[in-house]
The first five atom37 places (N, CA, C, CB, O) and aatype in JSON, in Angstrom:
{
  "aatype": [12, 11, 19, 1, 15, 9, 10, 0, 15, 0, 10, 10, 19, 10, 10, 19, 0, 0, 19, 0, 3, 7, 10, 5, 11, 11, 11, 3, 6, 3, 0, 7, 16, 1, 15, 19, 5, 7, 19, 19, 1, 3, 10, 2, 3, 2, 7, 0, 6, 7, 0, 19, 19, 5, 10, 11, 2, 16, 11, 16, 10, 5, 19, 1, 15, 13, 9, 16, 5, 5, 3, 7, 2, 18, 5, 13, 5, 7, 10, 15, 16, 15, 19, 3, 18, 6, 10, 11, 0, 3, 8, 7, 7, 10, 16, 15, 0, 15, 11, 1, 10, 15, 0, 13, 3, 15, 1, 16, 11, 0, 19, 9, 2, 10, 11, 10, 6, 11, 11],
  "atom_mask": [
    [1, 1, 1, 1, 1],
    [1, 1, 1, 1, 1],
    [1, 1, 1, 1, 1],
    [1, 1, 1, 1, 1],
    [1, 1, 1, 1, 1],
    [1, 1, 1, 1, 1],
    [1, 1, 1, 1, 1],
    [1, 1, 1, 1, 1],
    [1, 1, 1, 1, 1],
    [1, 1, 1, 1, 1],
    [1, 1, 1, 1, 1],
    [1, 1, 1, 1, 1],
    [1, 1, 1, 1, 1],
    [1, 1, 1, 1, 1],
    [1, 1, 1, 1, 1],
    [1, 1, 1, 1, 1],
    [1, 1, 1, 1, 1],
    [1, 1, 1, 1, 1],
    [1, 1, 1, 1, 1],
    [1, 1, 1, 1, 1],
    [1, 1, 1, 1, 1],
    [1, 1, 1, 0, 1],
    [1, 1, 1, 1, 1],
    [1, 1, 1, 1, 1],
    [1, 1, 1, 1, 1],
    [1, 1, 1, 1, 1],
    [1, 1, 1, 1, 1],
    [1, 1, 1, 1, 1],
    [1, 1, 1, 1, 1],
    [1, 1, 1, 1, 1],
    [1, 1, 1, 1, 1],
    [1, 1, 1, 0, 1],
    [1, 1, 1, 1, 1],
    [1, 1, 1, 1, 1],
    [1, 1, 1, 1, 1],
    [1, 1, 1, 1, 1],
    [1, 1, 1, 1, 1],
    [1, 1, 1, 0, 1],
    [1, 1, 1, 1, 1],
    [1, 1, 1, 1, 1],
    [1, 1, 1, 1, 1],
    [1, 1, 1, 1, 1],
    [1, 1, 1, 1, 1],
    [1, 1, 1, 1, 1],
    [1, 1, 1, 1, 1],
    [1, 1, 1, 1, 1],
    [1, 1, 1, 0, 1],
    [1, 1, 1, 1, 1],
    [1, 1, 1, 1, 1],
    [1, 1, 1, 0, 1],
    [1, 1, 1, 1, 1],
    [1, 1, 1, 1, 1],
    [1, 1, 1, 1, 1],
    [1, 1, 1, 1, 1],
    [1, 1, 1, 1, 1],
    [1, 1, 1, 1, 1],
    [1, 1, 1, 1, 1],
    [1, 1, 1, 1, 1],
    [1, 1, 1, 1, 1],
    [1, 1, 1, 1, 1],
    [1, 1, 1, 1, 1],
    [1, 1, 1, 1, 1],
    [1, 1, 1, 1, 1],
    [1, 1, 1, 1, 1],
    [1, 1, 1, 1, 1],
    [1, 1, 1, 1, 1],
    [1, 1, 1, 1, 1],
    [1, 1, 1, 1, 1],
    [1, 1, 1, 1, 1],
    [1, 1, 1, 1, 1],
    [1, 1, 1, 1, 1],
    [1, 1, 1, 0, 1],
    [1, 1, 1, 1, 1],
    [1, 1, 1, 1, 1],
    [1, 1, 1, 1, 1],
    [1, 1, 1, 1, 1],
    [1, 1, 1, 1, 1],
    [1, 1, 1, 0, 1],
    [1, 1, 1, 1, 1],
    [1, 1, 1, 1, 1],
    [1, 1, 1, 1, 1],
    [1, 1, 1, 1, 1],
    [1, 1, 1, 1, 1],
    [1, 1, 1, 1, 1],
    [1, 1, 1, 1, 1],
    [1, 1, 1, 1, 1],
    [1, 1, 1, 1, 1],
    [1, 1, 1, 1, 1],
    [1, 1, 1, 1, 1],
    [1, 1, 1, 1, 1],
    [1, 1, 1, 1, 1],
    [1, 1, 1, 0, 1],
    [1, 1, 1, 0, 1],
    [1, 1, 1, 1, 1],
    [1, 1, 1, 1, 1],
    [1, 1, 1, 1, 1],
    [1, 1, 1, 1, 1],
    [1, 1, 1, 1, 1],
    [1, 1, 1, 1, 1],
    [1, 1, 1, 1, 1],
    [1, 1, 1, 1, 1],
    [1, 1, 1, 1, 1],
    [1, 1, 1, 1, 1],
    [1, 1, 1, 1, 1],
    [1, 1, 1, 1, 1],
    [1, 1, 1, 1, 1],
    [1, 1, 1, 1, 1],
    [1, 1, 1, 1, 1],
    [1, 1, 1, 1, 1],
    [1, 1, 1, 1, 1],
    [1, 1, 1, 1, 1],
    [1, 1, 1, 1, 1],
    [1, 1, 1, 1, 1],
    [1, 1, 1, 1, 1],
    [1, 1, 1, 1, 1],
    [1, 1, 1, 1, 1],
    [1, 1, 1, 1, 1],
    [1, 1, 1, 1, 1],
    [1, 1, 1, 1, 1]
  ],
  "atom_positions": [
    [[37.32, 35.34, 38.13], [36.12, 35.88, 39.17], [35.1, 35.36, 38.25], [35.97, 37.73, 39.57], [34.29, 34.5, 38.6]],
    [[35.15, 35.96, 36.9], [33.72, 35.84, 36.14], [33.54, 34.56, 36.19], [33.57, 36.34, 34.64], [32.51, 34.27, 36.81]],
    [[34.3, 33.42, 35.67], [34.02, 32.12, 35.52], [33.49, 31.56, 36.73], [35.11, 31.43, 35.09], [32.81, 30.56, 36.51]],
    [[33.62, 31.96, 38.24], [33.3, 31.43, 39.16], [31.86, 31.94, 39.36], [34.24, 31.59, 40.11], [31.01, 31.18, 39.83]],
    [[31.59, 33.16, 39.04], [30.25, 33.66, 39.17], [29.3, 32.74, 38.25], [30.19, 35.22, 38.75], [28.24, 32.24, 38.62]],
    [[29.93, 32.6, 36.91], [29.3, 31.95, 35.73], [28.66, 30.33, 36.32], [30.63, 31.81, 34.38], [27.52, 29.87, 36.25]],
    [[29.71, 29.84, 36.81], [29.71, 28.68, 37.37], [28.63, 28.16, 38.66], [31.0, 28.65, 37.72], [28.04, 27.09, 38.81]],
    [[28.67, 29.58, 39.64], [27.8, 29.46, 40.56], [26.71, 29.85, 40.22], [28.09, 29.94, 41.53], [25.81, 29.5, 40.99]],
    [[26.35, 30.57, 39.21], [25.06, 30.91, 38.59], [24.33, 29.56, 38.14], [25.29, 31.93, 37.32], [23.25, 29.21, 38.61]],
    [[25.08, 28.77, 37.11], [24.76, 27.46, 36.75], [24.5, 26.45, 37.49], [25.5, 27.05, 36.15], [23.75, 25.57, 37.08]],
    [[25.09, 26.4, 38.78], [24.68, 25.42, 39.83], [23.42, 25.88, 40.52], [25.81, 25.23, 40.87], [22.62, 25.09, 41.0]],
    [[23.28, 27.14, 40.55], [21.98, 27.64, 40.91], [20.39, 27.16, 40.19], [22.22, 29.08, 40.67], [19.27, 26.79, 40.53]],
    [[21.04, 27.4, 39.2], [19.81, 27.06, 38.27], [19.9, 25.53, 38.14], [19.87, 27.84, 36.69], [18.73, 25.17, 37.95]],
    [[20.43, 24.8, 38.14], [20.57, 23.26, 38.02], [20.09, 22.87, 39.41], [22.18, 22.68, 37.66], [19.21, 22.03, 39.32]],
    [[20.36, 23.17, 40.56], [19.72, 22.94, 41.75], [18.16, 23.3, 41.94], [20.48, 23.64, 42.67], [17.37, 22.44, 42.34]],
    [[17.78, 24.53, 41.66], [16.33, 24.88, 41.39], [15.46, 23.94, 40.54], [16.31, 26.17, 40.73], [14.37, 23.44, 40.82]],
    [[16.26, 23.8, 39.31], [15.57, 22.63, 38.28], [15.4, 21.41, 39.04], [16.51, 22.23, 36.91], [14.37, 20.75, 39.05]],
    [[16.57, 21.11, 39.76], [16.26, 19.78, 40.28], [15.0, 19.88, 41.6], [17.82, 19.1, 40.85], [13.91, 19.32, 41.53]],
    [[15.29, 20.4, 42.31], [14.3, 20.82, 43.34], [12.69, 20.96, 42.69], [14.84, 22.32, 43.97], [11.75, 20.27, 43.08]],
    [[12.61, 21.92, 41.68], [11.12, 21.59, 41.08], [10.67, 20.3, 40.42], [10.85, 22.51, 40.06], [9.49, 19.92, 40.46]],
    [[11.72, 19.6, 39.78], [11.51, 18.6, 39.27], [11.1, 17.4, 40.35], [12.6, 18.43, 38.49], [10.35, 16.51, 39.96]],
    [[11.54, 17.39, 41.55], [11.55, 16.52, 42.44], [9.78, 16.89, 43.08], [0.0, 0.0, 0.0], [9.03, 15.96, 43.39]],
    [[9.44, 18.09, 43.17], [8.52, 18.46, 43.85], [7.24, 18.25, 42.74], [8.84, 19.89, 44.45], [6.13, 18.12, 43.24]],
    [[7.36, 18.22, 41.43], [6.17, 17.76, 40.31], [6.27, 16.29, 40.43], [6.43, 18.29, 38.56], [5.18, 15.73, 40.43]],
    [[7.33, 15.5, 40.52], [7.32, 14.17, 40.66], [6.38, 13.73, 41.85], [8.69, 13.73, 40.83], [5.57, 12.84, 41.59]],
    [[6.42, 14.31, 43.23], [5.95, 14.31, 44.35], [4.6, 14.34, 44.15], [6.43, 15.24, 45.1], [3.93, 13.42, 44.62]],
    [[3.99, 15.36, 43.42], [2.87, 15.79, 43.04], [1.81, 14.97, 42.25], [3.18, 16.76, 42.45], [0.6, 14.82, 42.42]],
    [[2.73, 14.48, 41.31], [2.13, 13.34, 40.28], [1.83, 11.97, 41.05], [3.28, 12.98, 39.0], [0.8, 11.31, 40.93]],
    [[2.94, 11.65, 41.86], [2.64, 10.44, 42.56], [1.3, 10.7, 43.62], [4.06, 9.98, 43.37], [0.38, 9.88, 43.71]],
    [[1.33, 11.54, 44.13], [0.0, 11.93, 44.98], [-1.09, 11.77, 44.01], [-0.02, 13.53, 45.63], [-1.96, 10.96, 44.32]],
    [[-1.2, 12.32, 42.99], [-2.35, 12.3, 42.13], [-2.62, 10.88, 41.61], [-2.14, 13.28, 40.98], [-3.8, 10.6, 41.39]],
    [[-1.73, 9.98, 41.41], [-1.9, 8.63, 41.14], [-2.13, 7.68, 42.43], [0.0, 0.0, 0.0], [-1.74, 6.52, 42.36]],
    [[-2.77, 8.18, 43.63], [-2.99, 7.27, 44.7], [-4.35, 7.68, 45.25], [-1.83, 7.32, 45.79], [-4.84, 8.81, 45.15]],
    [[-4.85, 6.74, 45.78], [-6.25, 6.97, 46.7], [-6.01, 5.96, 47.79], [-7.87, 6.62, 45.84], [-5.1, 5.14, 47.92]],
    [[-7.17, 6.28, 48.63], [-7.26, 5.5, 49.83], [-8.49, 4.82, 49.96], [-7.06, 6.27, 50.96], [-9.31, 5.13, 49.1]],
    [[-8.81, 4.07, 50.69], [-9.95, 3.33, 51.21], [-10.11, 3.22, 52.43], [-10.02, 2.2, 50.85], [-9.19, 2.83, 53.14]],
    [[-11.49, 3.58, 53.0], [-11.63, 3.21, 54.38], [-13.28, 2.61, 54.32], [-11.32, 4.65, 55.5], [-13.99, 2.52, 53.33]],
    [[-13.58, 2.26, 55.68], [-14.91, 1.93, 56.02], [-15.25, 1.25, 57.35], [0.0, 0.0, 0.0], [-14.36, 1.4, 58.19]],
    [[-16.03, 0.73, 57.66], [-16.59, 0.0, 59.05], [-16.46, -1.48, 58.69], [-18.31, 0.41, 59.49], [-16.57, -1.84, 57.52]],
    [[-16.26, -2.3, 59.64], [-16.33, -3.76, 59.7], [-17.57, -3.75, 60.6], [-14.93, -4.6, 60.31], [-17.42, -3.16, 61.67]],
    [[-18.81, -4.3, 60.36], [-19.84, -4.78, 61.19], [-20.1, -5.88, 61.51], [-20.72, -4.52, 60.91], [-20.14, -6.67, 60.57]],
    [[-20.39, -6.44, 62.86], [-20.65, -7.84, 63.13], [-22.29, -8.1, 62.9], [-20.14, -8.21, 64.71], [-23.06, -7.41, 62.22]],
    [[-22.57, -9.26, 63.65], [-24.15, -9.82, 63.22], [-24.87, -8.77, 63.66], [-24.77, -11.3, 63.94], [-25.62, -8.13, 62.94]],
    [[-24.65, -8.52, 64.99], [-25.9, -6.99, 65.51], [-25.57, -5.81, 65.02], [-26.0, -6.5, 67.23], [-26.12, -4.83, 65.52]],
    [[-24.68, -5.63, 64.04], [-24.42, -4.1, 63.09], [-23.96, -3.3, 64.09], [-25.86, -3.25, 62.29], [-24.34, -2.13, 64.12]],
    [[-23.03, -3.83, 65.12], [-21.96, -2.99, 65.98], [-20.59, -3.14, 65.37], [-21.88, -3.5, 67.57], [-20.2, -4.24, 64.97]],
    [[-19.73, -1.88, 65.28], [-18.63, -2.09, 64.87], [-17.48, -3.07, 65.54], [0.0, 0.0, 0.0], [-17.16, -2.91, 66.72]],
    [[-16.98, -3.96, 64.84], [-15.96, -4.94, 65.12], [-14.8, -4.78, 65.46], [-15.78, -5.56, 64.34], [-13.92, -4.79, 64.61]],
    [[-14.5, -4.58, 66.89], [-13.17, -4.4, 67.2], [-12.29, -5.68, 67.22], [-13.13, -3.75, 68.45], [-12.47, -6.74, 67.82]],
    [[-11.19, -5.24, 66.33], [-10.08, -6.47, 66.49], [-10.36, -7.34, 65.15], [0.0, 0.0, 0.0], [-9.67, -8.34, 64.96]],
    [[-11.24, -7.03, 64.33], [-11.38, -7.69, 62.92], [-10.11, -7.51, 62.32], [-12.54, -7.07, 61.95], [-9.22, -6.72, 62.65]],
    [[-10.13, -8.35, 61.41], [-8.72, -8.37, 60.35], [-9.41, -8.17, 59.07], [-7.68, -9.97, 60.28], [-10.26, -8.94, 58.64]],
    [[-8.9, -6.84, 58.35], [-9.28, -6.73, 57.29], [-8.32, -6.43, 56.38], [-10.15, -6.04, 57.3], [-7.6, -5.43, 56.42]],
    [[-8.31, -7.82, 55.05], [-7.45, -7.67, 54.3], [-7.71, -7.0, 52.73], [-6.97, -8.85, 54.37], [-8.77, -7.11, 52.11]],
    [[-6.71, -6.43, 52.35], [-6.78, -5.77, 51.27], [-5.62, -6.41, 49.94], [-6.53, -4.27, 51.8], [-4.43, -6.11, 49.92]],
    [[-6.27, -7.29, 48.92], [-5.56, -7.78, 48.08], [-5.17, -6.88, 46.81], [-6.17, -8.89, 47.8], [-6.12, -6.29, 46.31]],
    [[-3.99, -6.71, 46.27], [-3.98, -6.17, 45.22], [-4.08, -7.19, 43.97], [-2.9, -5.37, 45.29], [-3.29, -8.13, 43.88]],
    [[-4.98, -6.99, 43.12], [-5.3, -7.98, 41.77], [-4.39, -8.15, 40.81], [-6.4, -7.56, 40.97], [-4.57, -8.93, 39.88]],
    [[-3.3, -7.4, 40.95], [-2.3, -7.45, 39.95], [-1.03, -7.99, 40.69], [-2.07, -6.02, 39.26], [-0.35, -8.81, 40.07]],
    [[-0.73, -7.71, 41.67], [0.66, -8.42, 42.26], [0.24, -9.29, 43.42], [1.86, -7.26, 42.84], [1.11, -9.77, 44.16]],
    [[-1.17, -9.55, 43.64], [-1.3, -10.6, 44.59], [-1.01, -9.71, 45.99], [-0.18, -11.94, 44.26], [-1.55, -10.07, 47.04]],
    [[-0.39, -8.88, 45.96], [0.05, -8.63, 47.57], [-1.23, -8.4, 48.53], [1.08, -7.17, 47.72], [-2.29, -7.9, 48.15]],
    [[-1.01, -8.75, 49.56], [-2.1, -8.57, 50.31], [-1.52, -7.55, 51.86], [-2.76, -10.26, 50.61], [-0.57, -7.82, 52.6]],
    [[-2.21, -6.73, 51.93], [-2.23, -5.82, 53.34], [-3.32, -6.1, 54.14], [-2.3, -4.27, 53.14], [-4.45, -6.35, 53.72]],
    [[-2.83, -6.03, 55.78], [-3.93, -6.33, 56.61], [-3.95, -5.23, 57.51], [-3.85, -7.66, 57.3], [-2.92, -4.6, 57.76]],
    [[-5.28, -4.89, 58.13], [-5.28, -3.76, 59.08], [-6.38, -4.42, 60.18], [-5.77, -2.14, 58.29], [-7.4, -5.05, 59.89]],
    [[-5.94, -4.14, 61.31], [-6.61, -4.85, 62.42], [-7.61, -3.57, 63.07], [-5.35, -5.57, 63.61], [-7.0, -2.68, 63.67]],
    [[-8.95, -3.48, 62.98], [-9.89, -2.6, 62.93], [-9.87, -1.97, 64.64], [-11.32, -3.37, 62.32], [-9.38, -2.6, 65.57]],
    [[-10.25, -1.18, 64.72], [-10.15, -0.12, 66.11], [-11.28, -0.12, 66.5], [-9.73, 1.42, 65.99], [-12.25, -0.22, 65.75]],
    [[-11.34, 0.0, 67.91], [-12.47, -0.07, 68.57], [-13.88, 0.15, 68.12], [-12.28, 0.61, 69.4], [-14.76, -0.53, 68.64]],
    [[-14.13, 0.87, 67.37], [-15.62, 1.17, 66.41], [-15.57, 0.18, 65.18], [-15.72, 2.96, 65.69], [-16.57, 0.05, 64.48]],
    [[-14.55, -0.43, 64.96], [-14.64, -1.27, 63.72], [-14.05, -0.72, 62.64], [0.0, 0.0, 0.0], [-14.17, -1.41, 61.63]],
    [[-13.18, 0.73, 62.43], [-12.9, 1.38, 61.36], [-11.74, 0.72, 61.11], [-12.86, 2.79, 61.44], [-11.11, 0.08, 61.95]],
    [[-11.37, 0.9, 59.64], [-10.15, 0.5, 59.37], [-9.8, 1.56, 57.84], [-10.16, -1.33, 59.22], [-10.66, 2.19, 57.23]],
    [[-8.41, 1.52, 57.5], [-8.3, 2.45, 56.21], [-6.88, 1.89, 55.67], [-8.29, 4.31, 56.57], [-6.09, 1.28, 56.37]],
    [[-6.73, 2.14, 54.57], [-5.79, 1.65, 53.63], [-5.34, 3.1, 52.71], [-6.55, 0.33, 52.66], [-6.15, 3.69, 51.98]],
    [[-4.21, 3.45, 52.85], [-3.6, 4.68, 51.87], [-2.38, 4.44, 51.1], [-3.23, 5.93, 52.68], [-1.53, 3.61, 51.41]],
    [[-2.35, 5.2, 50.1], [-1.11, 5.12, 49.2], [-1.74, 3.99, 47.96], [0.0, 0.0, 0.0], [-0.81, 3.49, 47.32]],
    [[-2.67, 3.68, 47.67], [-3.26, 2.84, 46.93], [-3.29, 3.48, 45.37], [-4.6, 2.54, 47.6], [-3.72, 4.6, 45.07]],
    [[-2.74, 2.48, 44.46], [-2.56, 3.25, 43.12], [-4.06, 3.18, 42.33], [-1.23, 2.48, 42.12], [-4.9, 2.3, 42.53]],
    [[-4.17, 4.09, 41.57], [-5.49, 4.16, 40.82], [-5.55, 3.53, 39.86], [-5.89, 5.26, 40.41], [-6.68, 3.46, 39.38]],
    [[-4.47, 2.78, 39.13], [-4.92, 1.93, 38.47], [-4.95, 0.44, 38.61], [-4.51, 2.2, 37.63], [-4.83, -0.31, 37.63]],
    [[-5.06, 0.12, 39.53], [-5.28, -1.37, 40.19], [-6.63, -1.61, 40.95], [-4.1, -1.66, 41.31], [-7.12, -0.73, 41.66]],
    [[-7.26, -2.91, 40.75], [-8.09, -3.41, 41.48], [-7.84, -3.81, 42.89], [-8.44, -4.26, 40.87], [-6.81, -4.46, 43.0]],
    [[-8.36, -3.66, 43.8], [-8.34, -4.25, 44.95], [-9.4, -5.11, 45.73], [-8.07, -3.41, 45.55], [-10.52, -4.59, 45.71]],
    [[-9.32, -6.22, 46.38], [-10.19, -6.83, 46.87], [-10.31, -6.68, 48.37], [-10.05, -7.99, 46.46], [-9.27, -6.61, 49.03]],
    [[-11.41, -6.62, 48.92], [-11.49, -6.21, 50.43], [-12.31, -7.54, 51.37], [-12.48, -4.58, 50.52], [-13.3, -8.02, 50.81]],
    [[-11.97, -8.05, 52.6], [-12.42, -8.64, 53.02], [-12.39, -8.68, 54.34], [-12.25, -9.31, 52.53], [-11.41, -8.0, 54.66]],
    [[-12.92, -9.11, 55.32], [-12.53, -9.19, 56.87], [-13.09, -10.39, 57.47], [-13.06, -7.95, 57.73], [-14.15, -10.86, 57.03]],
    [[-12.49, -10.9, 58.39], [-12.53, -11.87, 59.41], [-12.48, -11.57, 60.79], [-11.62, -12.65, 59.22], [-11.7, -10.69, 61.15]],
    [[-13.34, -12.27, 61.82], [-13.61, -11.86, 62.94], [-13.85, -13.04, 63.72], [-14.59, -10.96, 62.91], [-14.93, -13.44, 63.3]],
    [[-13.35, -14.06, 64.88], [-14.06, -14.72, 65.44], [-14.84, -15.7, 64.95], [0.0, 0.0, 0.0], [-15.92, -15.9, 65.5]],
    [[-14.45, -16.47, 63.87], [-15.19, -17.3, 63.1], [-16.19, -17.11, 61.76], [0.0, 0.0, 0.0], [-16.66, -17.81, 60.86]],
    [[-16.21, -15.6, 62.24], [-17.31, -14.93, 60.97], [-16.45, -14.18, 59.96], [-18.55, -13.68, 61.62], [-15.41, -13.63, 60.33]],
    [[-16.84, -14.15, 58.75], [-16.33, -13.34, 57.65], [-17.16, -12.6, 56.7], [-15.61, -14.08, 56.94], [-18.32, -13.01, 56.57]],
    [[-16.73, -11.42, 55.89], [-17.62, -10.7, 55.26], [-17.46, -11.2, 53.65], [-17.34, -9.13, 55.57], [-16.55, -11.91, 53.24]],
    [[-18.36, -10.76, 53.0], [-18.43, -11.3, 51.7], [-16.99, -10.13, 51.15], [-20.31, -11.12, 50.87], [-16.7, -9.08, 51.73]],
    [[-16.26, -10.69, 49.89], [-15.62, -9.89, 49.42], [-16.1, -8.82, 48.41], [-14.81, -10.54, 49.06], [-17.0, -9.03, 47.6]],
    [[-15.37, -7.52, 48.53], [-15.94, -6.58, 47.96], [-14.6, -5.86, 47.14], [-16.79, -5.7, 49.06], [-13.5, -5.82, 47.7]],
    [[-14.81, -5.25, 45.63], [-14.07, -4.96, 44.94], [-13.81, -3.4, 45.07], [-14.44, -5.48, 43.84], [-14.8, -2.7, 45.32]],
    [[-12.62, -2.8, 44.93], [-12.38, -1.43, 44.8], [-11.84, -1.27, 43.17], [-11.26, -0.93, 46.02], [-10.64, -1.44, 42.94]],
    [[-12.7, -0.95, 42.15], [-11.92, -1.11, 40.81], [-11.3, 0.11, 40.68], [-12.77, -1.46, 39.51], [-11.44, 1.11, 41.39]],
    [[-10.53, -0.07, 39.57], [-9.61, 1.1, 38.86], [-10.58, 2.06, 38.18], [-8.5, 0.49, 37.65], [-10.29, 3.25, 38.07]],
    [[-11.69, 1.58, 37.74], [-12.57, 2.44, 37.13], [-13.41, 3.32, 38.07], [-13.39, 1.67, 36.31], [-14.24, 4.12, 37.64]],
    [[-13.12, 3.09, 39.58], [-13.71, 3.93, 40.37], [-12.9, 5.03, 40.71], [-14.16, 3.32, 41.42], [-11.83, 4.9, 41.31]],
    [[-13.53, 6.48, 40.22], [-12.52, 7.52, 40.47], [-12.88, 8.1, 41.81], [-12.46, 8.64, 39.32], [-12.63, 9.3, 41.81]],
    [[-13.32, 7.73, 42.81], [-13.0, 8.29, 44.15], [-11.48, 8.05, 44.73], [-14.01, 7.65, 45.15], [-10.88, 6.98, 44.78]],
    [[-10.95, 9.51, 45.19], [-9.48, 9.25, 45.71], [-9.79, 8.7, 47.18], [-8.41, 10.75, 45.74], [-8.89, 8.28, 47.9]],
    [[-10.87, 8.72, 47.5], [-11.08, 8.45, 49.18], [-12.56, 7.49, 49.08], [-11.35, 10.27, 50.31], [-13.7, 7.92, 49.19]],
    [[-12.17, 6.21, 48.85], [-13.28, 5.32, 48.86], [-13.95, 4.8, 49.94], [-12.99, 4.41, 48.31], [-13.11, 4.18, 50.58]],
    [[-15.38, 4.69, 50.66], [-15.69, 4.12, 51.61], [-16.49, 2.61, 51.03], [-16.45, 5.17, 52.45], [-17.36, 2.45, 50.18]],
    [[-15.96, 1.89, 51.69], [-16.51, 0.56, 51.72], [-16.5, -0.13, 52.88], [-15.93, -0.2, 50.88], [-15.46, -0.48, 53.44]],
    [[-18.15, -0.45, 53.49], [-18.17, -1.21, 54.69], [-18.37, -2.73, 54.43], [-19.26, -0.67, 55.57], [-18.78, -3.28, 53.41]],
    [[-18.03, -3.17, 55.41], [-17.87, -4.73, 55.2], [-18.62, -5.24, 56.63], [-16.02, -5.29, 55.04], [-18.35, -4.91, 57.79]],
    [[-19.77, -6.29, 56.07], [-20.54, -6.87, 57.23], [-20.01, -8.54, 57.49], [-22.31, -6.77, 56.81], [-19.8, -9.35, 56.58]],
    [[-19.87, -8.79, 58.83], [-19.24, -9.88, 58.82], [-20.89, -10.9, 58.93], [-17.91, -9.93, 60.19], [-22.07, -10.55, 59.03]],
    [[-20.32, -12.05, 58.86], [-21.64, -13.22, 58.49], [-21.11, -14.77, 58.63], [-22.25, -13.04, 56.66], [-20.03, -15.15, 58.19]],
    [[-22.0, -15.55, 59.27], [-21.33, -16.91, 59.29], [-21.06, -17.42, 57.95], [-22.16, -17.94, 60.02], [-21.73, -17.44, 56.91]],
    [[-19.66, -17.92, 58.31], [-19.4, -18.8, 57.08], [-20.23, -19.98, 56.52], [-18.24, -19.35, 57.28], [-19.86, -20.58, 55.51]]
  ]
}
């Protein structure tokens, strides 16, 4: 009976430690991420609905895309704070200049607006 009690207590301690470790790792992961959002504007300075915004990870060259909403807004979340990213937008034969979100930029919620221009 005493052995069972000791084993149960030991298992409980291990379980609590594992849960606490998992929560700490999740907190550390969240601390290492950031987001970027902005508005894509057309030639008349209106929000460009349906523009394709591409976000390129300059380390892995992975590209993520977002199609802008009615008001031209876009957003990307879960981005690494230790990587540079390049952003650009395309819509109806127009393209924006490429903009960079640097690893040295300490903002966790960066705002980068893009302006469409003739190619």
